[in-house]
C-alpha positions in Angstrom: -28.6 7.2 -2.8 -29.5 10.8 -3.6 -28.9 13.8 -1.2 -33.1 14.1 -0.2 -32.8 9.6 0.6 -29.4 10.7 2.7 -30.8 13.3 4.7 -33.7 10.8 5.8 -31.0 8.0 6.9 -29.2 11.0 8.9 -33.0 12.7 10.4 -33.9 8.8 11.8 -30.6 7.7 12.5 -28.9 7.2 16.4 -25.6 8.2 17.2 -25.7 8.3 20.4 -23.8 5.2 21.0 -21.8 6.0 18.3 -17.4 7.6 18.6 -17.1 10.4 17.8 -15.4 11.6 14.1 -13.8 15.4 14.5 -13.6 16.8 11.1 -12.7 20.1 10.4 -13.1 21.9 6.8 -10.8 25.0 5.7 -11.6 26.6 2.3 -11.9 29.7 0.0 -14.8 27.9 -1.8 -18.8 27.3 0.1 -18.8 23.7 0.8 -21.8 23.0 3.2 -23.5 21.1 0.9 -21.2 18.3 1.2 -21.8 17.9 5.1 -24.6 15.4 4.5 -22.3 13.2 2.5 -19.1 13.7 5.3 -22.0 12.5 7.5 -23.5 10.0 6.1 -20.1 8.0 5.1 -19.4 8.3 9.2 -22.1 6.7 9.7 -21.8 3.7 7.2 -17.8 3.7 8.9 -19.5 3.2 12.6 -19.0 6.5 13.4 -21.0 10.3 14.2 -19.3 12.9 12.4 -18.8 16.3 14.6 -18.1 18.6 11.2 -16.6 22.2 11.6 -16.3 24.2 9.2 -14.2 27.3 8.8 -14.8 31.0 7.7 -15.3 31.6 4.0 -11.8 32.5 2.6 -10.1 32.6 6.4 -7.3 29.6 5.7 -4.5 31.2 6.2 -6.2 32.8 9.4 -7.6 30.1 10.8 -4.8 27.5 10.0 -2.8 30.3 12.2 -5.1 29.6 15.2 -7.0 32.7 14.6 -10.5 30.5 15.1 -10.8 29.2 18.4 -11.4 25.4 18.5 -11.3 24.7 14.7 -7.9 23.3 15.1 -7.3 21.0 18.4 -5.9 17.6 19.8 -8.9 15.4 19.6 -9.2 16.8 15.5 -9.0 13.8 13.4 -9.3 14.5 10.4 -8.7 18.6 8.4 -9.7 18.9 4.7 -8.8 22.1 3.0 -9.9 23.6 0.5 -8.1 26.3 -2.2 -9.4 27.0 -5.5 -6.7 28.8 -7.6 -9.8 31.3 -8.4 -9.4 32.5 -4.3 -5.8 32.5 -4.3 -5.0 34.5 -7.8 -7.8 34.8 -10.2 -5.0 35.9 -12.8 -3.5 32.7 -12.8 -7.2 30.4 -12.8 -8.9 33.5 -14.9 -6.2 35.7 -16.6 -3.6 34.0 -17.8 -3.4 34.8 -21.7 -2.9 39.1 -20.1 -0.2 38.2 -17.7 3.6 38.5 -18.4 6.0 35.9 -17.5 7.3 37.6 -14.2 4.4 38.3 -13.3 3.4 34.7 -13.4 6.6 33.9 -11.5 5.9 36.0 -8.5 2.1 34.6 -8.1 3.5 31.5 -8.5 6.2 32.6 -5.7 3.6 33.4 -3.8 1.3 30.9 -3.7 4.2 28.2 -2.8 5.4 30.5 0.0 2.2 30.4 1.7 1.3 26.8 1.4 3.7 25.4 4.0 3.1 28.4 5.9 -0.8 27.0 6.1 1.2 23.6 7.3 3.3 24.9 9.7 0.4 26.3 11.4 -2.0 23.4 11.4 1.2 21.6 13.0 1.0 24.0 15.6 -2.3 23.4 16.5 -3.3 20.0 15.8 -1.9 16.3 14.5 -4.3 15.2 13.1 -4.5 14.1 9.5 -4.0 16.8 6.6 -6.1 15.8 3.2 -5.2 18.9 1.1 -7.2 19.1 -1.7 -5.6 20.1 -5.6 -6.1 21.9 -7.5 -7.8 21.4 -10.8 -6.6 22.2 -13.7 -8.6 23.8 -16.6 -10.7 22.5 -18.9 -10.2 25.4 -21.8 -6.8 26.6 -21.1 -6.1 30.5 -21.3 -3.6 29.6 -24.7 -5.7 26.9 -26.5 -3.8 24.8 -28.1 -1.6 26.2 -27.9 -0.8 25.6 -24.2 -0.2 21.8 -24.1 3.1 23.0 -26.1 5.6 24.0 -23.5 5.2 24.1 -19.8 4.8 27.8 -19.2 1.4 27.0 -20.4 -1.7 27.9 -17.8 -1.8 23.9 -17.8 2.1 23.5 -17.3 1.3 25.6 -14.2 -0.9 25.1 -12.7 0.5 22.0 -12.7 3.9 22.5 -11.4 1.7 24.3 -8.6 0.3 20.9 -7.5 3.9 18.9 -7.7 5.0 21.7 -5.4 1.7 21.2 -2.9 2.5 16.9 -3.5 6.1 17.9 -2.3 5.3 20.0 1.0 2.4 17.8 1.9 5.0 15.4 2.1 7.3 16.5 4.4 4.3 16.4 7.0 3.7 13.3 8.6 -0.1 12.4 7.9 -0.9 15.0 5.5 -1.6 13.8 2.1 -2.8 14.9 -1.2 -6.0 15.0 -2.6 -6.5 14.7 -6.5 -9.5 16.9 -7.4 -8.3 15.8 -10.9 -9.0 12.8 -10.8 -12.8 13.3 -8.9 -13.4 15.0 -12.2 -12.4 13.3 -14.7 -14.7 10.1 -13.1 -17.9 12.4 -13.6 -16.7 14.4 -16.9 -16.9 19.0 -16.3 -20.5 18.7 -17.0 -21.3 17.0 -13.8 -19.1 18.0 -11.6 -19.3 22.1 -11.6 -22.2 23.0 -11.4 -21.8 27.0 -13.2 -25.1 28.9 -11.9 -24.2 28.3 -8.1 -20.5 29.7 -8.3 -22.0 32.5 -9.8 -24.9 33.2 -7.2 -22.5 32.4 -4.4 -19.0 30.8 -4.8 -20.0 27.3 -4.3 -18.5 25.7 -7.8 -19.3 21.6 -7.5 -22.3 19.8 -7.9 -24.0 17.6 -5.3 -22.9 15.0 -7.5 -19.0 16.3 -7.4 -18.8 16.7 -3.8 -20.1 13.2 -3.0 -17.2 11.9 -5.1 -15.2 14.1 -3.2 -16.4 12.7 -0.2 -15.9 9.8 -1.6 -12.1 9.9 -2.4 -11.6 11.5 1.2 -13.2 8.5 3.4 -10.4 6.7 1.7 -8.5 8.0 3.6 -10.5 8.9 6.7 -11.6 4.6 6.6 -7.7 3.1 6.9 -7.1 6.4 9.1 -9.7 4.4 11.6 -9.0 0.9 11.2 -12.1 0.3 8.7 -10.8 -0.6 5.5 -11.5 -4.0 4.3 -8.9 -7.1 4.4 -10.2 -9.8 2.6 -11.9 -9.9 -0.9 -14.8 -13.3 -1.5 -15.3 -14.6 -4.9 -17.7 -16.5 -6.5 -16.3 -18.2 -9.9 -18.8 -18.4 -12.6 -20.0 -15.6 -14.4 -17.6 -13.7 -12.2 -13.6 -14.9 -12.7 -14.7 -16.2 -16.0 -17.5 -16.1 -18.7 -20.1 -19.2 -18.5 -20.6 -22.0 -15.6 -17.7 -24.4 -15.7 -19.6 -27.3 -14.6 -21.8 -27.3 -17.9 -19.9 -25.3 -20.1 -16.6 -27.2 -19.7 -12.9 -25.6 -19.6 -13.0 -24.8 -23.2 -16.5 -23.3 -23.4 -15.9 -20.4 -20.7 -15.5 -17.0 -21.6 -11.6 -16.0 -20.5 -9.1 -14.0 -23.0 -7.7 -11.1 -23.7 -10.0 -10.2 -26.2 -13.8 -10.2 -26.4 -15.7 -11.8 -25.1 -13.8 -13.1 -22.7 -11.2 -10.2 -22.1 -13.8 -8.2 -19.4 -12.7 -11.3 -16.7 -9.4 -11.5 -17.4 -8.9 -7.4 -17.0 -11.2 -7.8 -14.0 -8.6 -10.6 -12.9 -6.0 -8.2 -13.3 -7.6 -6.0 -10.8 -7.7 -8.7 -8.1 -3.9 -9.8 -8.3 -3.1 -5.6 -7.9 -5.0 -6.0 -4.8 -3.9 -9.0 -3.6 -0.4 -7.0 -4.4 -1.0 -4.6 -1.7 -1.8 -7.1 0.9 -5.3 -7.3 0.2 -6.5 -11.1 0.7 -8.4 -13.3 -1.6 -11.0 -16.5 -1.2 -13.3 -17.8 -3.2 -16.7 -18.8 -2.4 -18.5 -20.4 -4.8 -21.2 -23.0 -5.3 -19.3 -26.0 -7.5 -17.3 -29.3 -8.0 -14.4 -28.3 -6.0 -12.3 -30.0 -9.1 -13.9 -28.6 -12.0 -12.6 -24.8 -10.3 -9.0 -26.4 -10.0 -8.8 -27.5 -12.9 -9.6 -23.8 -13.9 -6.7 -22.7 -12.3 -3.6 -25.0 -13.4 -4.9 -25.6 -16.8 -7.2 -22.3 -18.4 -3.5 -20.6 -20.2 -6.0 -16.8 -19.5 -6.1 -17.7 -16.1 -4.1 -14.7 -14.1 -5.3 -15.5 -10.9 -3.0 -18.4 -9.6 -4.0 -20.5 -6.9 -0.7 -19.0 -5.2 -3.0 -16.2 -4.7 -6.0 -17.7 -2.8 -6.5 -18.4 0.4 -9.2 -19.5 1.5 -11.7 -21.3 -0.4 -14.7 -22.5 0.3 -16.1 -24.4 -3.4 -19.1 -26.4 -2.2 -22.9 -27.0 -2.4 -23.5 -24.9 1.1 -25.2 -21.6 1.2 -22.8 -19.0 0.9 -23.6 -17.3 4.3 -21.9 -20.2 6.6 -18.9 -20.6 4.3 -18.2 -16.7 4.1 -18.6 -17.3 8.3 -15.7 -20.8 7.5 -14.1 -18.3 5.8 -13.6 -15.3 8.4 -12.9 -18.7 11.2 -10.5 -20.1 8.9 -8.9 -16.5 8.1 -8.7 -15.3 12.0 -10.8 -12.1 10.8 -14.2 -10.7 11.7 -16.4 -10.5 9.5 -16.4 -7.1 8.4 -13.3 -7.2 6.7 -14.6 -8.8 4.0 -15.6 -8.0 1.0 -18.0 -10.4 -0.8 -18.7 -10.0 -4.5 -21.4 -12.0 -6.6 -23.6 -11.8 -9.9 -26.3 -13.3 -8.4 -29.0 -10.9 -6.7 -30.0 -13.9 -4.8 -26.3 -14.4 -3.0 -25.7 -10.9 -2.4 -29.3 -10.4 -1.0 -28.7 -13.6 1.0 -25.3 -12.5 2.7 -26.8 -8.9 3.2 -29.8 -10.1 5.0 -27.8 -13.7 6.8 -24.3 -11.1 7.2 -25.4 -7.1 7.7 -21.2 -7.0 8.7 -20.1 -8.2 4.9 -19.6 -5.8 2.4 -21.3 -6.3 -0.6 -20.6 -5.6 -4.4 -23.2 -7.1 -7.2 -21.5 -7.8 -10.2 -24.6 -7.6 -12.8 -24.1 -10.0 -15.3 -25.1 -7.3 -18.1 -22.6 -5.2 -16.9 -19.6 -7.3 -17.6 -17.5 -5.1 -19.1 -17.8 -2.6 -15.6 -16.6 -5.4 -13.0 -13.3 -3.7 -13.5 -14.1 -0.5 -12.7 -16.7 -1.6 -9.9 -14.0 -3.2 -7.8 -12.1 -0.2 -7.9 -14.5 2.9 -7.4 -15.3 1.0 -4.2 -12.4 2.2 -2.6 -12.2 -0.5 0.6 -9.0 -1.4 0.2 -7.1 1.1 0.3 -4.5 2.0 2.9 -2.4 5.1 4.1 0.6 3.2 2.7 2.0 -0.3 1.7 4.4 -1.7 4.1 6.9 -4.7 2.9 4.0 -7.2 4.9 1.5 -5.7 3.1 3.0 -7.5 0.0 3.6 -10.3 1.2 0.5 -10.9 3.2 -0.8 -13.7 0.7 2.7 -15.6 1.4 2.6 -14.6 5.1 -0.9 -16.7 5.4 0.3 -19.5 2.8 2.9 -19.7 5.1 0.4 -20.0 8.5 -1.0 -22.9 6.5 1.7 -24.7 6.2 2.6 -24.1 9.9 -0.9 -25.4 11.0 0.4 -28.7 8.9 3.5 -29.5 11.1 1.3 -28.4 14.9 -0.8 -31.7 13.6 2.0 -33.8 13.1 4.0 -32.6 15.6 3.1 -34.7 19.0 3.1 -32.0 22.0 2.6 -27.7 21.4 6.7 -27.1 22.8 7.9 -29.4 20.5 5.7 -27.6 18.0 6.9 -24.9 18.7 10.6 -25.9 19.0 10.5 -27.0 15.6 9.1 -23.3 14.2 12.8 -22.3 14.6 11.2 -18.7 16.2 13.7 -15.5 15.9 11.8 -12.5 17.7 13.4 -8.9 17.1 11.8 -6.3 19.5 12.5 -2.7 18.7 12.0 0.7 19.3 10.5 2.0 16.1 12.2 4.6 14.4 11.6 6.7 10.9 11.3 3.7 8.9 9.5 1.4 11.1 7.1 4.5 12.4 4.4 3.7 9.1 3.9 -0.2 9.9 4.2 0.7 13.5 0.6 3.6 13.1 -0.8 1.6 10.2 -0.3 -1.8 13.2 -2.6 0.3 15.5 -4.7 1.6 13.3 -6.1 -1.8 11.7 -5.5 -4.7 15.0 -8.5 -5.4 16.4 -8.5 -8.4 18.0 -5.7 -8.9 20.4 -5.4 -4.7 20.8 -6.0 -4.5 24.8 -7.1 -0.1 24.2 -7.5 -0.4 20.4 -6.3 3.5 20.6 -5.8 4.7 16.4 -2.6 6.5 16.2 -1.2 8.4 13.1 2.2 8.8 12.1 2.6 11.9 13.6 1.3 11.1 16.5 3.6 7.8 17.0 6.3 9.3 15.9 5.7 12.0 18.3 5.9 9.4 20.9 8.9 8.1 19.5 10.7 10.8 19.7 9.3 12.0 23.9 10.8 11.0 26.8 7.7 10.6 28.2 6.9 7.6 25.7 8.8 5.0 24.4 7.0 3.1 21.4 7.9 -1.1 20.9 7.8 -2.8 17.9 8.2 -6.5 17.3 9.1 -8.6 14.6 8.6 -12.4 13.8 10.7 -14.5 11.5 10.8 -18.6 11.7 11.7 -20.9 9.7 8.3 -20.8 6.8 9.2 -17.4 6.3 9.4 -14.0 8.1 5.6 -12.4 9.5 7.2 -9.3 9.3 6.4 -6.3 12.5 3.0 -8.0 14.3 3.7 -6.0 18.1 3.3 -2.7 19.3 3.2 -2.3 23.0 3.8 2.1 23.6 4.6 3.2 27.2 3.9 6.7 28.6 5.5 7.8 32.3 5.0 10.5 34.7 6.8 10.9 37.9 7.4 7.1 39.0 4.5 5.3 36.7 4.1 3.4 33.8 1.3 2.9 31.6 0.7 0.5 29.1 -0.4 2.5 26.4 -1.4 0.2 23.4 -0.2 -3.7 23.9 -1.3 -5.6 20.4 -0.1 -8.4 18.2 -1.7 -9.4 14.6 -3.9 -12.1 15.3 -1.9 -14.6 13.2 0.7 -14.9 15.4 -0.8 -15.7 18.6 -0.2 -18.9 20.6 3.2 -19.0 19.6 4.5 -18.1 23.4 4.7 -14.6 21.6 2.7 -12.1 23.9 4.6 -13.8 27.4 7.1 -12.4 25.5 6.2 -9.2 24.3 4.5 -7.9 28.4 7.9 -9.5 29.2 10.3 -7.2 28.1 8.1 -4.2 27.9 7.8 -5.0 32.1 11.5 -5.3 31.9 11.4 -1.8 29.8 9.2 0.2 32.5 11.6 -0.7 35.5 14.9 0.3 33.5 13.7 3.3 33.8 13.3 3.8 37.1 9.4 2.6 37.3 7.9 1.4 40.4 4.7 0.2 39.0 2.9 -0.7 35.1 -0.6 0.4 35.2 -2.5 -1.6 32.5 -5.6 0.0 30.6 -8.4 -2.9 28.9 -11.4 -1.1 27.2 -13.6 -3.5 25.4 -14.7 -3.4 22.2 -16.9 -6.2 20.9 -13.6 -7.5 19.1 -11.0 -7.4 21.7 -12.4 -10.1 24.4 -10.1 -12.0 23.3 -7.4 -10.2 25.7 -10.1 -9.3 28.8 -7.9 -11.6 31.2 -4.2 -11.5 29.8 -3.3 -8.5 32.3 -4.2 -10.6 35.3 -2.9 -14.1 33.7 1.0 -11.8 32.9 1.1 -10.4 37.3 -1.5 -7.3 37.2 -3.4 -7.1 39.6 -7.2 -7.7 39.2 -8.2 -4.6 40.7 -6.5 -1.9 38.6 -4.5 -3.9 36.3 -1.5 -2.6 37.7 1.8 -4.6 38.0 4.7 -4.0 41.3 7.9 -3.3 39.7 9.8 -4.8 43.0 9.0 -8.2 42.2 11.0 -10.6 40.3 9.7 -11.0 36.4 9.2 -13.7 34.7 11.7 -15.3 32.5 10.6 -15.6 28.8 9.4 -19.0 26.8 12.8 -21.4 26.7 11.3 -22.5 22.6 12.5 -19.0 20.8 16.2 -20.2 18.2 16.7 -16.5 19.0 15.7 -13.2 20.7 17.3 -9.7 20.3 15.8 -7.3 22.4 16.7 -3.2 22.7 15.4 -3.2 26.1 17.9 -5.9 27.2 20.3 -3.0 25.8 18.6 -0.5 27.3 20.2 1.0 31.1 
């Protein structure tokens, strides 16, 4: 969509029921034309963007708090645009005339400024910070000799970017946004608007601003738990060229050379997503035996059956099959991305299941399939944890558990046979990223669905007025990793259950009963007389509506009186290792 089409959609949009997304921008260039893209991408995500743009070339002052209300507790994200021309015109435009000593002094001045700005921002807000990198010169000041040594203009700006990257790494939830990636995707002629740069110090074209906003929302989407979890793929003319049922194993196009190489590279990109923790599923109108023959026997299949967590290969309509896949994986339809080459199928899914994100892969653009998939940026996460890397195998293990449950006569026998081991610990520097990630992405068994950044979790974990517990689960089929989070806040003799969540993969095994029991025990050991729970309803967490009353909280105020005896935990766990039990 072009700029005017986006404006028309925003003008007609009803924002009244949408939660707010507070974004503040610090800049030394004119960036106002980016606002519609930010508002539109927020709207697509289900939010109303509340945008505040700082004064032109006032970054240092505003980072120190000299503009009231720009940076505050409710700010969700801070965008920083610090173009080198506004920092050091000489480094950017007159580099060839500079002496080495002068270059060094300018570098040091900028290197002192960057951490001071970050420290000033952090004194005002713990929100996400997205700092856009310095752009490399298109035509370096020293010509072709510039790239022959590290002290040229390109090398100096690269040094600044490396320093910026390292400075951001010292602060939780502060991230480096590589503008040079955006520039390389568009090309310089489409990225810059020289006319508006000279008229009003507005360097970026509308296309560039859209690309930059798209890059920024790769960070913002997971912050708000809106990144996608599962890629569902058609097979014919998507994973390979041709129709397997008609052309047979030897007739389809798939290999390292043309015409099969686009499909081979597309599969490589899919496997990359698998190793980042994205679930991979199949939804194909086909004979099941034909499809699995390709997986088992074709020598150039990069994607293997072990990568597939769910498959609906039959002749039913794809909307019905997508519902089955979501139900099997116990995730929402809005967690699915469906990729198909057929216009008919993608339009059917768009109409029948508007919650599902659809990627159309046109038959005449097979060479672009890999780039089309990668360019959407729907699957990005702020961290890639060990749990993410093992997610595919975890779902395979879950299928084994379900098979065992069918074969076991009663539930308690089944749960004992799992040989479950539970660890309940206080969050530390190693586990805070995963704890934060769970608050951002867990929607179903989540009493309050409050989203917390790493900086916020770190603050609670280090506070005497709060505790952050996590739960890790292992059984004979494997390690499920960290799957639960409980956050307690204390005030006088009261404890407040700010957050209580569990991954839907582990529900129904008594984990929720054990975890709430340990949470109550911790509140009691802290000297609290009551624990006050909270349930904030959303369209997705209805299953938690009666959880607190069932655990003994009174229905009127979700209050648990801690002077009563606590329940003993379920007896079918092989081992329970809880730091709560070690508290005084």
